[in-house]
N, C-alpha and C positions, 0 to 999 in steps of 0.2 A: 541456440541462445549464446550470446556473446559473454565472455567471462567478465567483461567490464560494463555490461549493459544494465539497463534499468531493472530487468528481472532479477539479476543477481543482487543488485543494491536493495531492492524491496524485500527480497527473501532474507538477506543478511540482517537488515534492520529488524524485521519481525522475529527472526530466530534469536538474535542477541537479546531481545527483550523477553524471550521465552514465551511467546504468544502463538496461539493457533491462528489460522486465517480468519476464523470466525471472530476471535477476540480483536484482531487487527481491524476487521471490517467494522466492528462496533465503535472503535476509536475513530475510524474514518467518518462514520455517521455523526458522532459527537462533534468532531471538528467542523462538520458542515451543518451545524445547527439542526441535527436530526434528519437530514436528507438521507433516505435509504441508500445503503450501499450493499451490493451483492458480493458475498465472499468469493463467488465464482469469478467475478471480475478480477479480484486480487490474484487468483490462481492463473488466469489468462495473462495478466500483466507479468507475473513472476516467470511464466514460461515463454513470455514475449510472443504469444499468439496474438495478443492485442497490446496496444500501448495506452497509457493513461491519456485521456483527452485533456486539453488545456484547463477545463473547469476544475480538474483535480490537482493540477500542478502546485498551486499555493498550499493546498491541504497537505500534500505529501511533504513539501518543504517544511511546513510548520511542525508536523509530527516528528520529522527527523530532527529538527532543531531543538524540539522539546525533549528529545530522547524517548519519545513514546512510540 
């Protein structure tokens, strides 16, 4: 995992907000109008085993901008 990669960024945002992956996944769902989001996806993104697909890019940016 890169020290300046997306995984570190996503984990840092979540940890600074004092949220679990499950709690963050629920916020992702809310931001996507209830579209189900698997917390294991967040785990894979944070470890950079997978990267967020473009469909999630705007949601991630909005959550970050909102401080959520």
